[in-house]
SEKEVO-687333 format. One record per residue: x, y, z of N, C-alpha, C in turn. Coordinates in steps of 0.2 Angstrom, whole numbers, plus 5000, padded with zeros to 4 digits. Layout:
<babas>
XYZXYZXYZ...
</babas>
This chain:
<babas>
566954825428567354775426567254705430567354655427567154585430567654585436567354545441567654545448567754465449568354435447568454365447568354335455568554385459568554365466567854345469567354385466566654365467566454295465566654275459566454205457566854155461567454175463567854125467567454115474567254165477566954165483566254125482565954135477565254105476565354025474565954005471566053935469566253905476566553935480566653905487566053885490565553935490564953925494564553875490564553875483564153825480564453755481565153745481565453675483565153655490565153695495564953675501564153655501563853685497563153665496563053605493563453595487563353525484563553465488564153475492564353425497563753415502563453465505562953455509562353415506562153435500561653405496561853325495562453315493562653245492562553205498562653225504562553195510561753175511561353225509560653215510560453165505560653175499560453125493560653055494561153055499561352985500560852945504560352975507559852935510559452905505559252835506558852805501558152835500557852855506557152875506557152955508556752995505556753065507555953075507555753105513555053125514555053195515554653235511554553305512553853325514553853355519553153375522553053455522552553475518552453545518552253575525552653625526552653655533552653735532552053765532551953835532551353845537551153915537550553925542549953885540549753885533549153845531549253775532549853745531549953675532549953655539550253695543550253675550549553685553549153735551548453735553548053675551548253635546547953575543548153515547548753525551548953465555549653445553550053485549550753465547551253445553551153485558551653465564551453395566550853375567550653315569550953255564550953275558551153225553551953215553552253275554553053265556553153225562552853235567552953195573552753125572552253115568552153035567552653005563552853045558553453015554554053005558554253045563554753045567554752975571554152965574554052905578554152845574553852845568553952785564554652765562555052825560555752815558556152795564555952815570556352795576556152725578555552705577555352635579555652585574555752605568556052565562556752555563557152605566557852605567558252615561557852635556558252645549558652715549559152715546559652775545559652805538559252765534559252795527558652835525558352865530557752905529557852975531557753025526557853095527557153125528556953155533556353185534556453265534556153295529556253375529555653415529555653475532555153525531555253555524554753575521554753615515554253665515554253715511553753775511553053755509552653805508551953785506551953765499551553705498551553675491551053715487550553765490550053795486549453765486549353705488548753665487548353665494548053725495547753735501547153685502546853665497546253625498546453545499547053535499547353465499547853455505547953505509548453495514548153455520548653425524549453425523549653385517550153405513550453375508551153345510551253275507551853245509552153215502552753225501553053195495553553145497553553085494554053025496554453005490555053005491555552985485555952925488555852865485556152805487556652785481557252785482557752765477557652695475557652675469557652605467557952595460557852545457558252525451558152585446557552615445557452675441557652735444558252765443558452825447558052885445557752885439557352935437556652945439556452895443555752895445555552955449554952975449554753035452554453025459554553075463554253075470553453055469553253025474552553015475552253065480551753095478551453145482550753125485550653135491550053115495549653185497549053175498548653235500548253215507548053265510547653265516547953205521548553215522548953165526548753175533548553125537548453135544548853075547548753065554549153015557549052945554548352925552548252865549548552855543548552905539548852905532549652895533549952925538550652925539550852845540550452815544550552745545550552705539550052715535549952685528550552695524550752755523551252775519551952745521552052745528552652715530552752645529552152605531552152535531552152505524551652535520551552505513552052535508552152605508552552635503553352625505553452655510554252655512554452585514554152545518554352485520554252425514553652425511553452375507553552395499553552455498553652475491552952485487552452485490551752495487551452555488551252595483550952655483550352655486550152705491549552705494549052745490548752715485548352745480547752785482547452765488546852805490547052875493547752885494547952945497548352985492548352965486548753005481548453075479548853115478548653185476548253185470547753215469547353215463547353285460547053295454546953345450547653375448548053335444548753355442548753425438548153445435548153505432548253565436548153555442548253615447548953645446549453595446550153615445550353615438550153565434550353565427550153625423549653665424549453715420549853785423550253775428550553835431551253845428551553905428552253925426552553955432552953915436553153935442553853975442553854035443554454075443554554105450554154145453554254165460554154115465553754065463553654005468554053945466554553955462554953905459555253855464555353875470555653835476555153815481554653845481554153835487553853765486553953735492553653665492554253615490554753635488555353595485555953595490556053645493556653655497556553675504556953655509556953675516557053755516556553795518556653865518557153885524557353845528557853865534558553835532558653815526559353785524559553825519560053875520560353915515560653875509561053825511561453785507560953745502560353725504559853695499559653745494559553805496559353865491559953875486560553875489561153885484561253825479561053765481561053705477560553715471560053755472559553765467559653835464560353845463560553905459560453975464560353965470560254025474560854065475560854125474561354175475561854175469561654135464562054135458561954205454561354225454561154285450561454345454561554345460561854395464562654395462562954335462563654335460563754355453563254345448563354365442563354445441562854475445562754545445563454575448563654555454564254585457564854575453564854515449565454505445565454555439564854565437564854615431565054685434564854705440565054765443564754825440564154825436563854885433563154885435562954935440562254945442561854965436562155005431561755025426561554965421561954915421561754855417561254815421561254815427560654785431560054815429560054885430559354915428559154905421559654905416559454885409559154815409559454765412559154705412558454695414558354725420557654725423557154765419557354815416556954855411556754815405557254775402557154735397556654675398556654655404556254595406555454615406555354675406554654705407554354685413554754675419554454665425554154725428553454715430553154775433552954755440552954805444552854795452552254745453552354695457551754655459551354665465551454725467551154745473550454775472550254795466549654815464549654875459550154915459550154975455550354955448550854905447551054885441551554935437551854975441552355015439552954985436553254995430553854965428554454965433554654905435555154905440555854935438556054915432556654945430556655025430556155055428556055125428556055155435555755125440555755145447556455145449556855085448557555085450557955135447557855155441558255205437558155275440557555285442557455355445557855365451557855315456558255315462559055315460559255275455559955265454560255335451559855375448560055435445560055495451559855485456559755535462560555555464560555625465561255645467561355635474560855615478560955595485561355535486561855535490562255475491561955425495561555435500561155395504560455375501560455305500559755285497559555225501558955205501558655155505558255105500558155045502557754995499557254965504556654955502556154925506555754875503555654815506555254765504554554775507554054785503553354785506553054715507553054695513552754625515552054635519551854695519551254715523550554695519550554625518549954595514549354595519548854635517548254645521547554635518547554615511546954605508546654535511545954545512545554485514545654425509545854365511545954315507546554305503547054355504547654355501548254325505548654285503549154245507549754235502549854275497550454255492551154275495551154335498551854355500552054315506551554305511551654265517551954195515551654165510551854095508552554095505552654145501553354155498553854165503553754205508554254215513554354155518553754115519553854055523554153995519554053995512554353945508555053955505555154015504555854035500556054105502556254115508556454185510557054205506557554165505558154185502558054215495557554185491557454215485557254295485556854305490556754385491557354415494557754385498558354425500558854435494558954385490559354395485559154445480558454445479558154505474558254565477558254575484558354635487559054665486559554615487560254635487560454655480560154625475560254645468559954715467559354725469559054795468559454845472559754825478560154875482560754895478561054845475561654855471561454905465560954895462560754935456560655005458560355015464560155085465560655125470561155085472561655105477561455115484560955075486560755075493561155035498561355055504561755025508561354995514560655005514560254985520559554965517559254915519558654895517558154875523557554875522557054855527556554805524556354765528555754725526555154745531554654775528554054795532553554735532553454705537553054645537552554645543551954615542551454615548551654575553551554595559551754555565551254495566550754495562550254435562550554375559551154385556551454325552552054295555551954265561552554245565553054195562552754145558553154095554553554135549553254175545553654215540554154255543554054285549554554325552555154285554554954225558555454185560555954155555555654135549556054115544556454165540556154225540556554275537557154295541557054305548557554315552558154265552557954205551558454155551558854155544558454175539558754175532559254235532559054295535559454355535560154335539560054305545560654285549561154235545560854185541561254135537561554175532561254225528561554255523562154295526562054325531562654365534563254315536563054265539563554215540563954185534563654185529563954165523564254215518564254275521564554335517564154365512563454355512563054375507562654435509562754455515562454525518562954555522562954615523563454655527563954685523564554695526565154725522565454675517565654705511566054665507565754605504565154605502564754545500565154515494565254445496565654405491566254435489566554475493567254505491567154555486566554585485566454635479566654705481566654715488566754785490566054815491565454785489564854815490564554795497564254845501563954825507563254845507562854795510562154805511561854755516561454785520561154745525560354755526560054705529559254715529559054705537558554745538558254745545557454735544557154705549556454695549556154755553555554775550555054815554554354785554554154775560553454745560552854795560552454785556551854825555551254795560550854845562550354825567549654815564549654795557549054775554548654825551548854885550548554945546548554935539547954925536547954905529548254965525548155025527548355085523549155085523549455045527550255045527550455005521550054975517550254945511550355005506550155065507550255115502550955145504551355155499552055175500552255225505551955285504552155335509551855325516551355295517551055275523551555225527551855175523552255125525552955165527553155215523553755245525553655285532553155315533553055355539553055305545552755245544552755195549553455175551553855165546554555145548554855195551554755265550555055315553554755325560554255285562554055295569553455335570553155355564552555395565551955355563551355385564550755355562550655345554550455285552550455265545549955305542550055355539549655395534549955415528549655415522549955435516550055515516550555535511550655605510550555615503550455675501550355685493550955675490550855655483551455635479551355675472551855705469552555705471552655745477553355745480553855705478553755625479553955585474553855515475554455485479554355425482554855395486555555395483555555375476556155375473556555435472556255495474556555555474556655575482556155565486556255585493555755535497556055485500555655435503555855435511556155375512556255365520556855415522556655455527557055505530557255555525556855565520556955615515557455595509557655525510558155505505557855465499558155455493557855415488557755345490557155315489556955255492556555215487556755155486556355105481555955055485555355055484554955005487554654955482554754895483554454845479554154785484553654745481553354695486553754635485553554585490553954525490553954485483553454485480553454445473553854475468553854545468554354575463555054555465555254555471555954545472556054465471555554425472555654355471555754335463555554385459555654375452556254395449556654435453557254465451557854415449557954365454558554315452558454275446557854255444557754215438557854255432557754325432557954365426558654365425559054355430559854355428560054285428559654235429559854165428559754145421559154165419558854145412558854205407558954265409558954315404558354355404558354425403557754465403557254445397557554425391557154405386556754345387556954295391556554235393555954265397556154305402555654325407555054365403555254405398554854445395554354405390554654355388554254305383553754275387553754265393553254235397552554265397552554335397551954375398551654405392551454465392551154495387551654555384551354585379551854635376552054695381551554705386551754765391551854735398551754675399551854645406552154575405552854575408553254515407553154475413553254405412553354355417552654325419552654315426552054275428551754315434551154295437550854325442550554275447550654275453550454235458549754255461549254215461548654225464548454185470548054215474547854175480547054155478547054095475546354075472545954045478545354085479544954065485544254075483543754055488543054065487542754005485542254005480541853945478542153905473542753885474543153855468543353785471543353735467543553665470544253665473544753685469545453685472545653755473545653765480545953835482546653825483547053885483547753885484548153935480548753935480549253975477549253955469549154005465549253985458549654035454550154015451550654055447550554045440550354095436550254085429550554145425550654135418550954185414550454245413550754305413550254355412549954345405549254355405548854345399548454285399548554245404548154185405547454205407546954175404546254195405545954175412545454215414545154195420544854125419544554105414544254035413544753985414545453995411545953945412546053935420546153995423546353995430545753955434545153975433544653945437544453875436544453865429544153795428544753745426545253765423545753715422546253705428546453755431546853755437546453745443545953785444545553775450544953725450544853685445544453635445543653655444543553715443542853735442542553765449541953775448541553805454541353745458541353755465541253695470540553675469540353615471539653585472539353595465539653595459539353595453538853655452538953715455538553775454538853815449538453865447538653905441539053965444539553985440540054035442539654105440539654145445539354215444539854265443540354265447540854325446541554305449542054335447542754335450542954395452543154405458543354465461544154465462544454515459545154525459545354585462545954585465546254645468546054665475545754615479545654635486545054685486545054715492544554765493544554825488545054835485545154895480544954865473544854805472544654775466543954775464543854745458543154745456542954675455542254665453541954595452541854595444542154535441542154525434541554475433541054485429540554435428540754375424540354325424540554255421540554275413540254325410540254335403540954355401541354385406542054405404542554355406542454295406542954245409543554235404543454255398543954245393544454305393544354345398544754405398545454385400546054405397546654395399546854425405547254395410547354425416548054465415548054525414548654565415548354635417548854685419548654745422548154785417548354795411547854835407547254805406547154745405546554715403546054715409546354705415545854705421545654775422546154825421545954895422545354915418545354895411544854905407544154875409544154825413543554795415543354825422543654875424543454905430543754875437544254835436544554805442545254815442545654785446546454795446546754725448547354725446547754665448547854655455547954715458548154715465548754675467548754645473549354605475549254535473548554515471548454445468547954405471547454445475546854405478546354385472546154325472545654305467545054265470544454295471543954255474543354245469543254175469542754155465542054155468541554175465540854185468540354145463539854115466539454075463538754105463538254065460537554085460537254105466537454085472537154105478537454165481537954195478538154255481537754315478537654365483537354425481537854485480537854505474538354555472538254625476537654635478537654705482537954685489537854625492538154605498538854605498539154575492539854575491540154645491539854695488540054765487540054795494539554775498539554805505540054775509540254715509540754685513541454715511541654725505542254755504542254835505541754865504541654935506541754945513541454895517541454905525542254895527542554855524543254845525543654905524543554935518543954995516543755055521543155055522542955115527543255105534543255045536543555035543544355045543544655035537545355035536545555105534545155155532545355215530545655255536546255285534546655325539546255385542545855415537545455475539545755535538546355535534546755595533546455645528546155615523545855655518545055645518544755705517543955705517543655655512543855655506543455615501543455535504543955515506543955445508543655435515543855475520543555475526542755475526542555525523541755545523541455505517541755495511541455465505541355385506541855355509541755285511541155275516541155315521540555315525539855325522539855375518539155385515539055335510539455305506539355255501539155185505539455175511539255115515538555125517538355185520537755195522537155175517537355205511536855195505536755115504537355085503537355015502536954975507537154985513536754955519536054965519535855025517535155045516534755005511535154995505534854955500534754875502535254855506535254785508534654775513534454825516533954815521533254825518533254845512532654855508532354925509532754965511532555035512532855085506533155055501533455095496532955125491533155175488532655205483533055215476532755225470533155225464533655275463533555325467534155375466534755355470534755305474535355285478535855255473535655225468536155195463536555245460536155305458536555355454537055395459536755395466537255425471537855385472537755325472538355275473538855285467538655295461539055305455539455375456539055425457539355485458539855495463539655465469540155465475540755425473540655365470541255325468541755365463541455395458541955425454542255485457541955515462542255575466542855545470542755495473543255465477543855445473543755415467544255395462544655455460544355515459544755575457545055615462544755615469545055665474545355635480545355565481545655545487546355545487546655555492547355565493547855505491547655445492548055385491547655335487548055285485547755225482547155195485547155185491546655155495545955195493545955255494545355295493545155295486545655295481545455305474545255235472545455185475545255115472544655085476544455105482543955075486543255075483543155125479542455115475542355065470542955035468542854985463542354925464542354895470541854845471541154865470540954925472540354955471540154975463540655005460540555025453540554965449540954915450540954865445540354815446540054815452539454775453538854815450538854875451538354915447538354905440538954915437539154905430538854835427539054785431538854715428538254685431538054705437537454675440536954725442536854775438536354825440535654795441535454745438534854715439534754685446535254665450535254645457535154705461535454765459535354825463534554845462534354845456533654865455533154815458533254755459532854705462532854725470533354745473533454765480533054825481533054875476532754935477532054945475531854915469531254915467530754865469531054805470530554745472530654725479531154755482531354745489531454665490531854645485532054575484532754565483533054505486533754495485533754425481533854435475533854375470534254315473534854325476535254275479535054245486534554285488534254265495534854265500535254325500535754325505535654385510535254435508535154495512534554475517534754465523534254445528533654485528533654545528533054585529532554575523532854555517532454545511532154475510532354425515532154355514531554345519531054305516530554285520530454205519530454175525530354105526529654085527529454045523528754025523528653945523528153925526527953855526527653835519527853785516527553755510527053705511526453715511525853665514525953595510526153595504526153535500526653485503527153515506527753475509527753465516527453505520527453505527527053445530527353405534527053345537526953355544527053415547526953425554527453385558528053385556528553345561528753385567528653455567528753505572529553515573529953495568530653515569530753585569530453615564530553695563530353725570529753715572529553745578529953735584530253675585530653655591531353685590531553705584532253735584532153815583531553835582531553915581531753945588532253995587532554025593532054075596531554095592531054155595530354125595530254055594529654025595529054065590529254075584528754115580528454065575528553995576528153945572527653905576527053905573526553875577526253815572525953765576525653715572525653645576525153605576525053545580525453495576525653445579525953385576525553355571525853335565525553315559525053355556525153425557524753475554525253525551524953555546525353605543525553665547526153685548526353735552526353805549526453865553526353925550526953975554527254015550527754065553527454135554527554155560527254225561527854275558527654305553528154345550528354405554527954435558528054495562528554475567528654415569529154395575529754355572529754335565530354305563530954345562531554315564532154355564532554335558532354295554532654275547533354245549533354205554533954165556534054105551533554075548533554025543533653955547533553955553533653885557533053835554532453865553531953815551532153785544532453825540532653805533533153755534533553755538534153715539533953645542533453645547533253585550532753545547532353575542531753535539532053485534531853425535532053365531531553355525531053395525530553375519530453435514530953475514530953535509530353575510530053585516529453615517529453685519530153715520530253785521530553815515530153865512530353905506530653965508531153995504531454065505531254105499530954155501530654205495531054275496
</babas>
């Protein structure tokens, strides 16, 4: 039955938020500075301090300076948006990139004081945002993540009020199921179906967990969402808790994310203060609260059952399934685990309807997906696109193409457990099923671009070494199999491989996929198997010709002096750390291959292109 008291409570909160917003909007100038871990590393704190000094020196009271979350433009940080009210009240904010103290002075004196845009500092490549569809990231970079009322002004907690006013957990599950939302943590399991399993349990005590243990190399989606819009995740968790009947929830987050932890703690406290967490939420009679649990950085704790053991105070190791956590999870009770992005997608489903969300994606995968676009791409950062968007669109239209004008070689998705997709497959739509068919996975959203200079055997070795190091060791296939596979790949990159090694890698990889205890062991062969599948010629060059086509594997590189270019400047000899280069001034030099350590210093310092790599 509808609960009018809930909507009345929410309207009171919304009125307070609108009043606070009106006071902020009363300022003629609003300056928004991106402030997250990545932005601060680029100097955002210094930018804020410099703006404060200029505001204080000017004596102006009509300027509002605000921190906002990550804008997602990692290659252009720090980012500053300036909105100056004028005759045209519909004018858009002006956004500046790579703002340092010098640019702060120019922005303040020329734009804010004199009304002239600082053209040389304007943010470029508008296609980066223009081609995106922001749902999970809808508020990141726009609102102050430490101000709950600003979140409420942007329809925050309205979805929760709608759900509690409806008063039907079954209806909530139906809506999420109809949206075609699938778990964004990597597995892609239908979210509504997972919630339904727990909701049907006869157990009275049920738990909810947000998996924020983001550990993939190069992945920073969840951390950025928690730093930029923590209330969105909290609201999604409360809705989920109501749907499954959970009274207690946990956010399992890495201790290495201090800013995300601090902002999440502040957001949880603010939600409690405004009656959105704790007993009798919005007067509905529903009670739910959230606690934080800090992880110690074990990659395997991203797996559901290992994460549960860690929260219970035991060593983070997976257990066989079934029983699945929705039947027997935390302390043996029904438990639903979703990741940060999954929960962030929940409020928009109830604000705009499940049909709208489902229409954004593909037939089997609704909505959008956030990727951490990194590697050899011009514009790195957070990218949110509709399910079904092609890799080509992401890399070239949003990312601006491959850096330094080089040729794209491959795109790696899914982190250490993902695979490498060759340039010939760039028109593949990005969704769970299409990526699986290519031998990779969606994962939590890592996407690394590789160019012509990357060795695919070396790439496979890098990710396999990570997985082998992070293996918990509980099951033999993963503990021993990753070690043996790594030994073979290392042998190949040293020029000691034999043709049978490639077949061994394929057999071992398939064995791990079938017999490992958890998802880490079953997926960790993907980088090796996918590179053999699409780049077998590189493996054969390493094995048969003892040659690395990309000239990355140090043991297979030979540096030689090119007589036609050498002028005898002696730069190579003077910089060689082992003195293996001989030759008189103005005479052709020579490298003693028996002593060369393949450091490449001679190649770096030669100004006449007289050092060749073979």
